[in-house]
C-alpha positions in Angstrom: 66.3 127.5 61.0 67.0 126.4 64.6 69.5 123.9 63.3 71.4 126.6 61.5 71.4 128.8 64.6 72.7 125.9 66.8 75.5 125.2 64.2 76.6 128.8 64.3 76.6 129.0 68.1 78.3 125.6 68.6 81.9 126.9 68.0 81.4 129.7 70.5 79.9 127.3 73.1 82.8 124.9 72.5 85.5 127.6 73.2 83.5 128.9 76.2 83.5 125.4 77.6 87.3 125.0 77.0 88.0 128.4 78.7 85.8 127.4 81.7 87.5 124.1 82.1 91.0 125.6 81.8 90.1 128.3 84.4 88.8 125.6 86.8 91.9 123.5 86.4 94.2 126.5 87.0 92.3 127.6 90.1 91.8 124.1 91.5 95.0 123.8 93.5 94.3 127.0 95.4 90.8 125.9 96.1 92.0 122.5 97.4 94.8 124.2 99.4 92.2 126.2 101.3 90.8 122.8 102.5 94.1 121.2 103.1 97.5 120.7 101.4 97.0 117.0 101.5 94.2 117.3 98.8 96.6 119.0 96.4 99.1 116.1 96.9 96.2 113.6 96.3 95.4 115.5 93.1 99.0 115.2 92.0 98.9 111.4 92.6 95.6 111.2 90.7 97.3 112.8 87.7 100.1 110.3 87.9 97.5 107.5 87.9 95.8 109.1 84.9 99.2 109.0 83.1 99.7 105.4 84.0 96.1 104.5 82.9 96.6 106.2 79.6 99.8 104.3 79.0 98.2 101.0 79.9 95.2 101.8 77.8 97.4 101.7 74.7 98.3 98.1 75.5 95.0 96.9 76.9 92.4 99.2 75.3 93.9 99.9 71.9 95.8 96.7 71.1 93.8 94.3 73.4 96.9 92.8 75.2 96.2 92.1 78.9 99.1 93.4 81.0 99.2 92.7 84.7 102.8 93.9 85.3 102.5 97.4 84.0 103.7 98.9 87.3 107.2 97.5 86.4 107.7 100.3 83.8 106.6 102.8 86.4 109.3 101.5 88.7 111.9 101.6 85.9 111.2 105.2 85.2 111.3 106.1 88.9 114.6 104.4 89.5 116.2 105.9 86.4 115.3 109.3 87.7 116.4 108.5 91.3 119.8 107.2 90.2 120.6 110.1 87.9 119.3 112.9 90.3 120.5 111.9 93.8 123.6 111.5 95.9 123.4 107.7 95.4 125.9 107.9 92.5 126.7 111.6 93.0 124.9 112.5 89.8 122.6 115.4 89.6 121.4 115.6 86.0 118.5 118.0 85.1 115.0 116.6 84.9 114.6 117.5 81.2 117.5 115.1 80.4 116.4 112.3 82.8 112.7 112.0 81.8 113.4 111.1 78.2 116.1 108.7 79.3 113.6 107.1 81.7 111.0 106.9 79.0 113.6 105.3 76.6 114.7 102.7 79.2 111.1 101.8 80.1 110.4 101.6 76.3 113.3 99.1 76.1 111.9 97.0 78.9 108.5 97.1 77.2 110.1 95.6 74.1 111.9 93.0 76.3 108.6 92.0 77.7 106.7 92.0 74.4 109.3 90.0 72.4 108.8 86.6 74.1 105.0 87.1 74.5 104.1 87.8 70.9 102.2 84.5 70.4 100.5 84.7 73.8 97.0 86.0 74.5 94.5 86.1 77.2 95.3 84.3 80.5 98.7 83.2 79.3 99.8 86.7 78.5 98.4 88.0 81.8 100.4 85.4 83.8 103.6 86.2 81.9 103.2 90.0 82.4 102.4 89.4 86.1 105.6 87.5 86.5 107.5 90.2 84.7 106.3 92.8 87.1 107.2 90.8 90.2 110.7 90.0 88.7 111.4 93.7 88.4 110.3 94.4 92.0 112.4 91.5 93.3 115.4 92.7 91.4 115.0 96.3 92.7 114.7 94.8 96.2 117.9 92.8 96.0 120.3 94.7 93.7 122.3 96.1 96.7 124.9 93.4 96.8 127.7 92.9 95.7 127.2 96.2 93.7 124.8 98.6 95.3 122.6 99.7 92.4 119.2 100.2 93.9 120.0 100.4 97.7 117.7 97.4 98.2 114.7 97.7 100.4 116.0 100.9 102.0 115.3 102.7 98.7 116.8 106.0 97.5 116.4 109.2 99.3 117.1 113.0 98.8 116.2 112.9 95.2 116.6 116.2 93.4 113.4 118.2 92.8 112.5 119.6 89.4 114.1 123.0 88.6 112.7 125.0 85.8 114.1 128.3 84.7 115.6 128.9 88.1 112.4 127.9 89.9 113.0 125.2 92.5 109.9 123.0 92.8 111.0 121.8 96.2 110.6 125.2 97.9 107.8 127.8 98.2 107.7 130.6 95.6 105.7 133.8 95.8 104.2 135.9 93.1 102.7 139.0 94.7 100.2 137.8 97.2 100.1 134.2 95.9 102.2 131.5 97.5 103.1 128.6 95.2 104.0 125.7 97.4 105.9 122.6 96.2 102.7 120.6 95.7 101.0 123.4 93.7 104.0 123.9 91.4 104.1 120.1 90.8 100.4 120.2 90.0 100.9 122.7 87.2 103.9 120.7 85.9 101.9 117.4 85.9 98.9 119.1 84.3 101.1 120.3 81.4 102.6 116.8 80.9 99.1 115.3 81.1 97.8 117.6 78.3 100.7 116.6 76.1 100.1 112.8 76.8 96.4 113.1 76.1 97.1 114.9 72.8 99.6 112.2 71.8 97.0 109.5 72.7 94.3 111.2 70.7 96.6 111.4 67.7 97.6 107.8 68.1 94.0 106.6 68.3 93.1 108.3 65.0 96.3 107.4 63.2 97.1 104.4 61.0 98.9 102.8 63.9 95.8 103.2 66.1 93.6 101.6 63.5 96.1 98.7 63.2 96.0 98.2 67.0 92.2 98.1 66.8 92.3 95.6 64.0 94.7 93.3 66.1 92.4 93.6 69.1 89.3 92.6 67.1 90.8 89.8 65.1 94.6 89.2 64.9 94.3 86.6 62.2 92.2 88.9 60.0 94.6 91.8 60.6 97.6 89.7 59.5 95.7 88.6 56.4 95.1 92.3 55.6 98.8 93.0 55.6 99.3 94.4 59.1 102.6 93.5 60.6 101.1 92.2 63.9 104.5 91.5 65.5 105.8 95.1 65.1 102.5 96.6 66.0 102.3 94.6 69.2 105.9 95.5 70.1 105.1 99.2 69.4 102.1 99.0 71.7 104.2 97.6 74.6 106.9 100.1 73.9 104.6 103.2 73.7 102.7 102.1 76.8 105.9 101.5 78.8 107.3 104.9 77.8 104.4 106.7 79.4 104.8 104.6 82.5 108.5 105.6 82.6 107.7 109.3 82.4 105.1 109.0 85.2 107.7 107.1 87.3 110.3 109.8 86.9 107.9 112.5 88.0 106.9 110.3 91.0 110.5 110.2 92.1 110.8 114.0 91.8 107.7 114.6 93.7 108.3 112.1 96.5 112.1 112.6 96.8 112.2 109.0 98.0 111.4 105.7 96.4 111.6 102.1 97.4 110.4 98.7 95.9 107.4 98.7 98.2 105.8 101.5 96.0 105.6 99.1 93.0 103.8 96.1 94.2 101.2 94.0 92.3 98.3 95.8 93.9 99.3 99.0 92.0 99.2 97.2 88.7 95.8 95.8 89.5 94.6 99.3 90.5 95.7 100.9 87.3 94.1 98.1 85.3 90.9 98.6 87.2 90.9 102.3 86.3 91.1 101.4 82.6 88.3 98.8 82.9 86.1 101.0 85.1 86.4 104.0 82.8 86.1 102.1 79.5 88.9 100.4 77.7 89.8 102.1 74.5 88.2 105.4 75.3 90.7 108.0 76.5 88.2 110.2 78.3 86.7 107.1 80.0 90.1 106.1 81.2 90.7 109.6 82.7 87.3 109.3 84.4 88.1 105.9 85.9 91.5 107.1 87.2 89.9 110.2 88.8 87.2 108.1 90.5 89.5 105.4 91.9 92.0 108.0 93.0 89.7 110.3 94.9 86.9 108.1 96.2 89.2 106.1 98.5 90.6 109.3 99.9 87.2 110.7 100.5 86.2 107.6 102.4 89.4 107.8 104.5 88.6 111.3 105.7 84.8 110.7 106.2 84.3 107.1 107.4 86.0 107.3 110.8 84.4 110.6 111.8 81.0 109.4 110.7 81.4 106.2 112.8 82.5 108.1 115.8 79.5 110.4 115.5 77.0 107.5 115.1 78.4 104.8 117.3 81.0 106.6 119.5 83.8 104.3 118.1 85.3 103.1 114.8 83.7 99.8 113.9 85.1 99.3 110.4 88.5 100.4 109.3 88.5 102.8 106.4 91.0 100.6 104.4 88.7 97.5 104.9 85.7 99.4 103.7 87.6 100.9 100.8 88.5 97.4 99.5 85.0 96.1 100.1 83.4 98.9 98.2 86.1 98.7 95.5 85.3 94.9 95.0 81.6 95.5 95.1 81.9 98.3 92.5 83.8 96.1 90.1 81.3 93.3 90.4 78.4 95.6 89.8 80.2 97.2 86.8 80.9 93.8 85.2 77.2 92.9 85.5 75.5 96.1 84.4 78.2 98.0 82.4 80.9 95.6 81.3 82.2 98.1 78.8 82.9 100.7 81.5 81.4 104.0 82.4 82.4 105.7 79.1 83.1 102.9 76.7 84.5 103.4 73.2 81.9 103.0 70.4 83.6 99.8 69.1 83.8 98.3 72.6 80.1 99.1 73.3 79.0 97.4 70.1 81.0 94.3 70.9 79.3 93.8 74.3 75.8 94.9 73.2 73.4 92.0 73.5 71.0 91.7 70.4 67.4 92.2 71.3 66.3 89.0 69.6 68.9 87.0 71.5 
């Protein structure tokens, strides 16, 4: 009887939970703005990292292909947006036209990376993708002569903001007593994109393509024997993951209004990969959790470590950046020892790493 009652109540509880989460997300920027505008900006960057992590999760988590140069696709999308929406070439295209172009160009670069690496796995694939990411950054840093394509290390400035139905996201808008700053408007825009990307990821994971990626990750030889075209599936994984990175890069350009090659260094690729590993490779919600933690915890340390040291010792003994990297490294070591599958691992990944009791 109790089981029947719980089954009847479960749909209502589910919708109540969804409504509460939606209300919290809608009110979040105003709550954060009361503490400081910087926290809304940090939240926006966290959403960008979630988008990047979800894109990399397709390559690493779904298909099992280690990619250490993923930030290159982020850079491609950012520069496509910057070149088509700035005075650099005198082009000021609308965002809704540029973002798909950026995703398509990043997708092409994903195929270019995937094609020569189809027979590589593990460490060899990691080295090749790492080199690809550095090549893209070096090209962006040097393509200013003889033809000024990227403006070199100086980067591109005065990038156009998003304009949506006459609303300029670069200015403050008012609706009654509410003031929507630029960061708050971008928060809602990013949140809408994130919901779409999560929905696409969920559909991919449960689709025939997602099952093919999982088969390749588990045993590529067996997958090929079962009739799966592993070459096309691998290329599709690289292309799909890269396209999400391109979209995130375009939004990064619009939000920052300035980009340079220094924003796309190897450390960023390692950070995004760490988010995927920490949350749980192959699990979409685990990846979101990992991205949120590694985005917010360093900022919390930055705002609390120095004041705490001043209060306790009268001076700053340890730099917040040094402590952040120390704790980051320690957390990853502890995770690999005690929870190698991540905080919220996928069921398949958890079974893979489970140690038999009789072992």
